[in-house]
C-alpha positions as CSV (number, residue, x, y, z in Angstrom):
1,M,56.9,85.8,64.0
2,T,59.7,87.6,62.5
3,E,58.8,90.4,63.8
4,Q,59.1,88.9,67.7
5,L,62.4,87.7,66.1
6,V,63.6,90.8,65.8
7,Y,62.6,92.3,69.2
8,L,64.1,89.0,70.3
9,F,67.4,89.8,68.5
10,S,67.4,93.7,69.6
11,C,66.5,92.8,73.5
12,F,69.5,89.9,73.6
13,F,72.2,92.7,71.8
14,S,71.2,95.5,74.4
15,C,71.6,92.7,77.4
16,M,74.7,91.0,76.3
17,I,76.3,94.7,76.2
18,G,75.2,95.8,79.4
19,T,75.8,93.0,81.3
20,M,79.7,93.1,79.6
21,L,80.2,96.7,80.7
22,I,78.8,96.6,83.9
23,F,81.8,93.5,84.5
24,Q,84.3,94.9,82.8
25,F,83.5,98.4,85.2
26,M,83.5,96.0,88.0
27,D,86.8,94.3,87.0
28,D,88.4,97.6,86.8
29,R,87.2,99.2,90.3
30,Y,87.4,96.4,92.1
31,K,89.4,92.5,93.0
32,R,87.1,89.0,91.9
33,K,86.5,87.3,94.9
34,Y,87.3,83.9,93.0
35,T,90.3,82.8,91.1
36,K,88.2,80.6,88.6
37,Q,87.3,82.6,85.2
38,R,84.3,79.9,84.9
39,I,82.5,81.4,87.7
40,Y,82.4,85.1,85.9
41,R,81.8,83.7,82.3
42,I,78.7,81.6,83.7
43,A,77.1,84.7,85.8
44,A,77.2,86.9,83.0
45,L,75.9,84.4,80.6
46,S,73.0,83.6,83.3
47,G,72.9,87.6,83.6
48,V,72.3,88.4,80.0
49,F,69.6,85.1,79.5
50,V,67.5,86.2,82.5
51,A,67.4,90.2,81.2
52,T,66.5,89.5,78.6
53,L,63.6,86.8,79.7
54,V,62.1,89.4,81.2
55,N,62.7,92.4,78.4
56,Q,60.0,90.4,76.3
57,L,57.7,91.4,78.7
58,Q,58.2,94.5,78.1
59,N,57.9,96.2,81.3
60,S,60.7,99.4,81.3
61,I,60.3,99.4,85.5
62,L,60.4,95.5,85.5
63,N,63.5,96.0,83.0
64,M,65.3,98.1,85.2
65,M,64.8,96.8,88.6
66,T,66.1,93.4,87.4
67,F,68.8,94.8,86.3
68,F,69.3,96.3,89.8
69,L,69.3,93.2,91.4
70,L,71.7,91.9,89.3
71,C,74.1,95.0,90.1
72,G,73.7,94.1,93.4
73,L,74.1,90.2,92.9
74,F,77.4,90.5,91.0
75,S,78.5,93.6,93.2
76,G,78.3,92.0,96.2
77,L,78.8,88.0,95.9
78,L,81.7,88.4,93.2
79,Y,83.8,91.2,94.4
80,S,85.7,92.9,97.2
81,G,87.8,95.8,97.8
82,G,87.8,99.2,96.5
83,R,88.0,102.8,98.0
84,L,84.4,101.6,98.9
85,K,82.8,98.7,101.2
86,G,80.3,96.4,100.7
87,Y,76.9,98.5,100.1
88,G,78.5,101.3,99.0
89,R,80.2,98.9,96.0
90,I,76.4,98.0,95.2
91,L,75.8,101.9,94.7
92,E,78.2,102.3,92.7
93,T,77.2,99.6,91.0
94,E,73.9,100.8,90.5
95,M,74.8,104.2,89.9
96,F,77.1,103.4,86.9
97,F,74.2,101.3,85.2
98,I,72.2,104.6,85.9
99,L,74.8,106.4,83.7
100,L,75.0,103.8,81.1
101,G,70.8,104.2,80.6
102,I,71.0,107.9,80.4
103,L,74.0,107.5,77.2
104,E,71.9,104.8,75.5
105,G,69.3,107.6,76.2
106,V,71.4,110.0,74.3
107,G,71.7,107.5,71.3
108,G,68.5,106.3,71.5
109,Y,67.4,110.4,70.9
110,V,70.3,111.0,68.2
111,A,69.1,108.3,66.5
112,Y,65.0,109.6,66.4
113,E,66.7,113.3,65.4
114,I,68.3,111.4,62.4
115,M,65.6,110.2,60.9
116,K,63.1,113.1,61.6
117,Y,65.5,115.1,60.1
118,S,66.7,113.0,57.2
119,V,65.7,110.4,54.2
120,I,66.3,107.7,55.7
121,S,63.5,107.4,57.9
122,P,62.1,103.9,57.5
123,N,58.2,103.3,56.6
124,D,58.5,100.2,58.6
125,E,57.9,100.8,62.3
126,M,60.0,97.7,63.7
127,L,62.6,98.3,61.3
128,K,62.5,101.7,62.9
129,E,62.6,100.6,66.5
130,S,65.2,98.3,65.7
131,F,67.4,101.2,63.7
132,V,67.2,103.1,67.0
133,A,68.2,100.6,69.6
134,V,71.6,99.3,67.6
135,F,72.5,103.1,66.6
136,S,71.9,103.9,70.7
137,K,74.0,100.5,71.2
138,V,77.1,101.8,68.7
139,I,76.9,105.1,70.1
140,L,77.4,103.4,74.4
141,L,80.0,100.6,73.2
142,F,81.9,103.9,71.4
143,L,81.3,106.9,74.4
144,Y,82.3,104.3,77.2
145,H,85.7,102.8,75.7
146,L,86.6,106.7,74.1
147,L,85.6,109.1,77.1
148,L,84.1,107.1,80.7
149,R,86.7,104.8,81.2
150,N,89.3,106.9,81.4
151,F,87.8,108.0,84.6
152,W,88.1,105.3,86.7
153,K,90.7,103.7,85.2
154,K,93.7,106.0,85.4
155,D,96.6,103.7,83.9
156,W,94.1,102.9,80.6
157,N,95.9,105.0,78.3
158,R,95.2,105.8,74.3
159,N,97.2,106.8,71.7
160,T,96.9,108.4,68.1
161,R,96.7,105.2,66.8
162,E,93.6,104.0,68.4
163,Y,91.7,107.4,68.9
164,I,91.7,106.6,65.0
165,L,90.8,103.5,64.8
166,Y,87.7,104.0,67.4
167,L,87.0,106.9,65.0
168,M,86.8,104.7,62.1
169,M,85.2,101.9,63.6
170,F,82.2,104.4,64.5
171,L,81.9,105.9,60.7
172,F,82.1,102.5,59.6
173,S,79.1,101.6,61.9
174,M,76.9,104.5,60.9
175,A,77.6,103.9,57.7
176,N,76.3,100.8,57.9
177,M,73.7,101.0,59.7
178,I,72.8,103.9,57.1
179,I,73.0,101.9,53.9
180,V,70.9,99.0,55.3
181,V,68.3,101.2,56.4
182,V,68.1,103.1,52.8
183,G,68.5,99.4,51.5
184,Q,65.5,97.5,53.2
185,K,63.1,101.0,53.5
186,E,60.5,99.4,51.8
187,L,60.7,95.7,52.2
188,P,62.5,94.6,55.0
189,N,64.6,91.1,55.3
190,Y,64.1,91.1,58.8
191,I,66.7,88.1,59.2
192,M,69.2,89.8,57.0
193,I,68.7,93.1,58.7
194,C,69.3,91.1,62.4
195,V,72.6,89.0,61.0
196,N,74.0,92.2,59.5
197,W,73.5,93.9,63.0
198,G,74.4,91.3,64.7
199,C,77.8,91.2,62.8
200,L,77.9,95.2,63.6
201,L,77.7,94.6,66.9
202,F,80.3,92.4,67.2
203,A,82.9,93.8,65.5
204,N,82.5,96.8,67.7
205,M,83.1,94.8,71.0
206,Y,85.6,92.7,69.7
207,I,87.6,96.1,68.4
208,F,87.4,97.3,71.8
209,Y,88.2,93.9,73.8
210,Y,91.5,93.7,71.3
211,M,92.4,96.6,72.2
212,Q,91.7,96.0,75.8
213,M,94.0,92.8,75.2
214,S,96.6,94.6,73.5
215,D,97.0,97.4,76.2
216,E,96.9,95.2,79.4
217,K,99.9,93.2,77.1
218,E,101.6,95.6,76.3
219,K,101.5,96.8,79.9
220,L,102.7,93.5,81.6
221,N,105.5,93.2,79.0
222,M,106.5,96.3,80.4
223,Q,106.3,95.4,83.7
224,V,108.2,92.5,83.2
225,A,110.8,94.5,81.3
226,M,111.6,97.3,84.2
227,M,111.0,93.7,86.6
228,A,114.2,92.6,84.9
229,Q,116.3,95.3,84.5
230,Q,115.7,96.2,88.3
231,E,116.6,92.5,88.7
232,N,119.5,93.1,86.4
233,L,120.4,96.3,89.1
234,Q,120.3,94.1,92.3
235,F,122.6,91.5,90.8
236,E,125.3,94.2,89.9
237,Y,125.1,95.9,93.7
238,Y,125.3,92.3,95.0
239,E,128.6,91.6,92.6
240,M,130.0,94.8,93.8
241,Q,129.0,94.4,97.1
242,Q,130.8,91.0,96.9
243,E,134.0,92.0,95.5
244,K,134.3,94.6,98.4
245,Y,133.8,91.7,100.7
246,E,136.3,90.0,98.8
247,Q,139.2,92.5,98.9
248,A,138.2,92.9,102.6
249,V,139.3,89.6,102.8
250,F,142.3,90.0,100.9
251,I,143.6,92.5,103.4
252,L,142.9,90.7,106.2
253,H,144.8,87.2,104.6
254,D,148.1,90.2,105.1
255,V,147.1,91.3,108.5
256,S,149.9,89.8,109.8
257,K,152.3,91.4,107.7
258,H,150.4,95.2,108.3
259,I,151.1,94.1,112.0
260,R,154.5,93.5,111.3
261,A,155.2,96.7,109.5
262,I,153.5,98.7,112.1
263,E,155.7,97.3,114.9
264,E,158.8,97.8,112.3
265,L,158.1,101.3,112.4
266,Y,157.5,101.6,115.9
267,Q,160.8,99.7,117.3
268,N,162.9,102.4,114.7
269,G,161.2,105.3,116.1
270,R,159.2,105.8,113.0
271,T,155.9,106.4,115.5
272,A,154.3,108.8,112.6
273,E,154.5,106.8,110.2
274,A,153.4,104.0,112.4
275,L,150.4,106.1,113.2
276,A,149.6,106.9,109.6
277,Y,150.1,103.7,108.3
278,T,147.7,102.1,111.4
279,K,144.9,105.1,110.0
280,E,145.5,104.1,106.3
281,I,145.0,100.2,106.9
282,D,141.5,101.0,109.3
283,G,140.3,103.3,106.4
284,I,140.6,100.5,104.1
285,L,138.8,98.0,106.1
286,K,135.6,99.6,108.0
287,P,133.9,100.0,104.6
288,L,134.4,96.8,103.6
289,I,134.1,94.4,106.3
290,P,130.1,93.9,107.3
291,I,129.1,92.9,110.1
292,Q,128.0,89.9,110.5
293,Y,123.8,89.5,111.4
294,S,123.4,86.0,109.9
295,D,124.9,82.7,108.5
296,N,124.2,84.7,104.8
297,P,127.2,87.0,103.8
298,M,125.0,88.7,100.9
299,L,122.7,90.1,103.7
300,D,125.4,90.8,105.7
301,I,126.8,93.3,103.1
302,L,122.9,94.5,102.4
303,L,122.8,95.3,105.7
304,T,126.0,96.8,106.7
305,D,125.7,99.3,103.7
306,L,122.1,100.5,103.9
307,K,122.9,100.8,108.1
308,R,125.5,103.2,107.0
309,R,122.7,105.2,105.2
310,M,120.2,105.2,107.6
311,E,122.8,106.5,109.8
312,R,124.2,109.5,107.3
313,L,119.9,110.3,107.2
314,G,119.3,109.9,111.1
315,I,117.2,106.9,110.7
316,S,117.6,104.7,113.9
317,F,117.9,101.3,112.6
318,E,117.0,98.4,115.0
319,L,118.1,94.5,114.3
320,D,116.3,91.4,115.5
321,L,117.9,88.6,114.2
322,A,118.0,86.0,116.8
323,G,119.7,82.7,115.7
324,V,118.1,83.1,112.1
325,Q,119.2,80.8,109.1
326,L,118.9,82.5,105.9
327,G,121.5,80.5,103.5
328,F,119.0,78.7,101.9
329,M,118.4,82.0,99.6
330,E,119.9,82.5,96.9
331,P,122.5,85.9,96.5
332,V,120.0,87.9,94.1
333,D,116.7,86.9,96.0
334,V,118.3,88.8,99.1
335,T,119.3,91.7,97.4
336,T,115.8,92.1,95.9
337,L,113.7,91.0,98.9
338,F,115.6,92.9,101.5
339,G,117.5,95.6,99.3
340,N,113.7,96.6,98.2
341,L,112.0,96.0,101.1
342,L,114.3,98.0,103.6
343,E,114.4,101.0,100.2
344,N,110.9,101.8,100.8
345,A,111.4,101.7,103.9
346,I,113.9,104.4,103.8
347,E,112.0,106.6,102.0
348,A,109.1,106.3,103.2
349,C,111.2,107.2,106.6
350,K,113.5,109.7,105.8
351,N,110.5,112.5,105.1
352,C,109.0,112.0,108.8
353,K,109.6,115.1,110.9
354,R,109.7,113.5,114.3
355,E,111.2,110.4,114.9
356,R,112.7,108.0,111.8
357,I,112.6,104.1,112.8
358,I,113.1,101.3,110.7
359,R,112.7,97.5,112.2
360,L,113.6,94.2,111.0
361,T,112.6,91.3,112.9
362,I,113.2,88.1,111.4
363,R,112.3,84.4,113.3
364,N,112.4,80.9,112.2
365,R,108.9,79.5,112.7
366,Y,109.1,75.5,112.0
367,E,109.7,75.3,108.3
368,M,108.8,78.6,107.8
369,L,110.7,82.1,108.3
370,A,108.5,85.1,109.1
371,I,110.0,88.7,108.7
372,R,108.4,91.9,109.8
373,I,109.9,95.5,108.7
374,E,108.6,98.1,111.1
375,N,109.1,101.7,110.0
376,T,107.5,104.9,111.0
377,V,105.6,107.6,108.4
378,E,104.4,110.5,107.9
379,Q,101.6,110.4,106.5
380,E,99.5,107.0,106.4
381,V,100.2,104.8,103.4
382,R,96.5,104.0,101.5
383,L,95.6,100.9,100.9
384,V,94.1,99.4,97.6
385,D,93.2,95.6,97.9
386,G,95.8,95.1,100.4
387,K,98.6,96.9,98.3
388,P,100.5,99.8,99.7
389,T,100.1,102.8,97.0
390,H,102.5,105.9,96.1
391,P,100.5,109.4,96.9
392,G,98.4,110.5,94.3
393,E,98.6,106.7,92.9
394,K,96.5,104.2,92.3
395,T,99.0,101.0,91.4
396,T,102.0,100.0,93.3
397,G,105.6,100.2,92.1
398,I,108.0,98.1,90.6
399,G,109.8,97.6,93.8
400,T,106.8,96.4,95.3
401,L,106.1,93.7,92.3
402,N,109.3,92.6,92.5
403,I,108.9,91.8,96.4
404,V,106.1,90.0,95.5
405,H,107.7,88.1,92.6
406,C,110.4,87.3,94.9
407,V,108.0,85.7,98.0
408,E,106.1,83.5,95.5
409,K,108.7,82.2,94.0
410,Y,109.5,80.5,98.0
411,S,105.7,80.2,98.0
412,G,105.4,83.1,100.4
413,S,102.6,85.3,101.6
414,I,102.7,89.0,102.4
415,L,100.7,90.7,104.4
416,Y,100.6,95.6,104.4
417,Q,99.2,96.5,107.5
418,S,99.2,100.4,108.3
419,E,98.6,101.8,111.5
420,Q,99.0,105.5,113.0
421,G,102.5,107.0,112.1
422,K,103.8,103.4,111.8
423,F,103.5,101.5,108.0
424,I,104.3,96.7,108.9
425,C,105.3,94.4,106.3
426,D,104.5,91.1,107.6
427,I,106.3,88.3,105.1
428,L,106.3,84.1,105.4
429,I,108.3,82.1,103.1
430,N,109.5,78.7,102.9
431,K,112.9,77.5,103.5
């Protein structure tokens, strides 16, 4: 009975760790179809329960087929996206399971070699098998988090402190297992061994989980800080443009005085001075006066400024804002949304060797506002999970995150499309 308990313990932890790593792999590679965390927890627990029961039959082929089936069901029903679609995604998950099996096999082989050439080899066969099982899991967790995960999660970077912590945990686990085996070599207490090694495996899983949560929290904090920094820059830009607008209004307020001054110069025969005066006023007003495109002064200022920039870059800027009303948007949101959208379009468009065109279309759709920005591109933009990525990278930039943040503020939605030679962004926001 006690030996059966030890075997059940080994199967349970083996299946739990394997299932945990499979779900972590799919979370790294793909996008979850459902937002409820409970669905994935129930699926993981069900997988552990089914695999543990099948393992009691002690049939290695049946064990492997069960995990292959579970991997296919999990990746096919609960996840989407990734570079591979459909059957390709399922196949990729199956290959990952095979890789886990290879690493676990390496750990088991090392455990047998240690017992073969050292004095710690126990006389009890069940203790020997449980040592091999736990040792292989510790090796698997160590290699997966230290080396393997870096291959598909490029933004998961380790620092020196974390490497040292992993190594210390690994050495502690090795020392703990050796002490247990030596101490229980003659008359093993299986219950105490199960409790000890259960705590050991939980400690390993916890330290890796803690590091993962710590990294994600640090990454999110950095993103929030960068988004806040860009929003401050956008607001500074707004204040600067508003100042220029007010300066233009101030000059226009005194336009009658300037006209009288120019008339007096002409009447007194001082034609050259009158002409110079006229050019001076024109030079002051031209860069300051925004073209009126909409009912939102901030958008008019922004579009006027960016249109001049596009002209310098040889980009044709086409606008279609037929009778739209944007007065409901806050000035900071206008600069954040349209500023980032058009900046991204300019950056992509200026690299085109052929035509350079940016089109901005805004339409009223009942109680919503439909915004479309089209721009030509030199190379097709790669979409990952429906989001654009920078060349050579897997993530979007902070500007794109700010766009998402702004659209969510107005309970809107974003759709990106990549066509041959053209990139399209469609946005719907509530008024």
